[in-house]
C-alpha positions in Angstrom: 0.5 -0.1 -0.4 2.8 2.2 1.0 3.9 2.5 -3.5 0.1 3.3 -3.8 1.6 7.0 -2.4 5.5 7.5 -3.0 7.8 4.5 -4.3 10.7 6.5 -3.5 12.8 9.1 -4.7 14.0 6.9 -7.7 11.1 7.4 -9.1 10.2 10.9 -8.8 13.9 12.1 -10.0 13.4 9.2 -12.8 10.5 10.7 -13.7 12.2 14.4 -13.4 14.2 13.5 -15.6 13.0 12.0 -18.1 9.8 15.5 -18.2 12.4 17.8 -18.3 14.4 15.8 -21.8 10.8 14.5 -23.0 9.1 18.6 -22.8 12.7 19.9 -24.5 12.7 17.8 -27.1 9.3 17.8 -28.2 10.0 21.2 -28.4 12.7 21.2 -30.7 10.4 18.2 -32.4 7.8 20.9 -32.8 9.8 24.0 -33.7 11.4 21.3 -37.3 8.3 20.7 -37.6 7.0 24.6 -38.5 4.3 26.9 -37.9 1.8 24.3 -39.2 1.8 22.0 -36.8 0.5 24.4 -34.6 -1.9 25.8 -36.2 -5.4 25.9 -36.0 -6.3 21.9 -35.8 -9.2 19.9 -38.3 -9.4 16.3 -37.1 -6.4 15.1 -38.1 -4.3 18.3 -36.5 -6.7 16.5 -33.3 -5.8 13.4 -33.2 -2.0 13.4 -33.4 -2.5 16.5 -30.6 -3.8 12.8 -28.3 -1.5 10.9 -29.4 2.0 13.1 -28.7 -0.4 13.8 -25.5 -0.7 10.4 -24.7 2.6 9.1 -26.3 4.9 12.2 -23.3 2.8 10.6 -20.6 3.7 7.4 -21.1 7.3 8.7 -22.2 6.8 10.1 -18.2 5.2 7.5 -15.9 6.2 4.8 -17.9 9.7 3.2 -16.7 9.4 0.5 -19.3 9.0 3.2 -22.1 13.0 4.9 -22.2 14.1 8.5 -23.6 15.5 6.9 -27.1 11.7 4.3 -27.8 10.3 7.7 -26.3 12.0 10.4 -28.6 11.9 7.9 -31.5 7.8 8.2 -31.2 7.4 11.5 -30.7 9.4 12.0 -33.6 7.2 9.4 -35.6 3.9 11.3 -34.5 5.4 14.0 -36.0 6.9 13.2 -39.0 3.7 12.0 -40.6 1.9 15.0 -39.6 4.4 16.9 -42.1 3.9 14.0 -44.5 0.3 13.8 -44.4 0.3 18.1 -44.5 3.4 17.9 -46.7 1.0 15.5 -49.4 -2.4 17.6 -48.5 -0.9 20.7 -49.6 1.1 19.1 -53.7 -2.8 16.9 -53.4 -6.4 18.0 -53.4 -7.3 14.5 -53.7 -5.6 13.9 -50.3 -6.2 17.3 -48.6 -10.0 15.8 -49.0 -8.9 12.4 -47.2 -8.1 13.6 -44.6 -9.1 17.1 -44.1 -12.7 16.5 -45.4 -13.8 20.2 -46.9 -16.0 23.3 -45.7 -19.4 23.0 -46.1 -22.4 26.4 -46.6 -24.4 26.7 -44.2 -26.0 30.1 -45.0 -26.6 31.3 -48.9 -28.1 34.7 -50.1 -30.2 35.1 -46.6 -31.0 31.3 -47.2 -30.4 29.1 -44.2 -29.5 25.9 -45.7 -31.5 23.2 -43.8 -30.1 20.0 -44.9 -26.2 21.2 -45.2 -26.9 22.2 -41.7 -28.6 19.3 -40.9 -24.9 16.6 -42.2 -23.0 19.1 -40.3 -25.1 18.8 -37.6 -25.0 22.4 -37.2 -28.3 23.7 -36.0 -29.6 26.9 -36.3 -29.0 28.9 -33.3 -25.1 28.3 -34.4 -25.1 30.2 -37.4 -27.1 32.9 -35.6 -25.4 33.0 -33.1 -22.0 33.5 -35.8 -23.6 36.0 -37.3 -23.6 37.4 -33.9 -19.9 37.1 -33.5 -19.1 38.5 -36.6 -20.2 41.0 -35.4 -23.3 41.3 -38.1 -27.4 42.2 -36.9 -29.6 41.0 -40.6 -29.0 38.5 -42.1 -29.9 40.8 -45.0 -26.3 41.2 -44.6 -24.8 37.5 -45.0 -24.0 36.7 -48.2 -22.7 33.3 -46.7 -21.9 31.6 -43.6 -19.3 28.8 -43.8 -18.3 25.6 -41.4 -15.0 25.5 -42.2 -13.2 22.0 -42.0 -11.5 23.1 -38.0 -14.9 24.0 -37.2 -14.7 26.9 -36.9 -17.4 28.9 -38.9 -16.9 31.7 -41.6 -18.8 34.6 -42.1 -19.0 36.6 -45.4 -21.2 40.1 -45.3 -20.9 42.5 -48.9 -21.1 41.5 -52.4 -17.8 39.7 -54.0 -16.7 40.7 -57.2 -17.5 38.5 -60.3 -15.0 35.4 -60.0 -13.0 36.7 -57.1 -15.6 34.7 -54.7 -13.7 33.2 -51.2 -16.8 30.7 -51.7 -14.8 29.3 -55.2 -14.2 26.1 -53.0 -16.5 25.6 -51.0 -19.6 22.8 -52.0 -23.9 24.1 -51.9 -25.5 20.6 -50.8 -26.6 18.6 -54.2 -24.6 21.0 -56.3 -21.2 21.6 -58.4 -19.4 23.9 -56.0 -20.1 27.4 -56.0 -19.1 28.9 -58.8 -18.0 33.1 -58.5 -21.4 35.2 -58.6 -23.1 32.7 -58.6 -25.7 31.4 -56.3 -25.8 27.7 -54.3 
């Protein structure tokens, strides 16, 4: 029962030393991997973040995992994320596979109920996003988009023909939103 509360100074010293070394190792690996690793998260990034945290905890608390093994595991996870993001930048089909696509939820004053239902977003959440953007009239809203990181983008005003920020957003039951066209 004594081990449950205190298993000795060597165990605490190991946790302290390994914790400091693993922490600095993780910071260096994250800095080497670039800013993309620390950007807003989509679903894939969340999985990597949770896996990094779990691996870090295992390094700290599991006596059978050496610092070298843990460092290799951290480096492997970061390298895999780098490979996936590198591939995502170069291949659109791969990016869509990993991160999904933004969803058009509100377009030209009209709530797209089917898209909202598919994205599991309520009308209240859309209205909240519009208010958070500082807009008080729905007629001012050109579009509300659920981005791949879970955030909402609220677009107000008119856009120039051919220069729409909605060109990469798919309207429900349609092709991509063409610049200057209604979904």
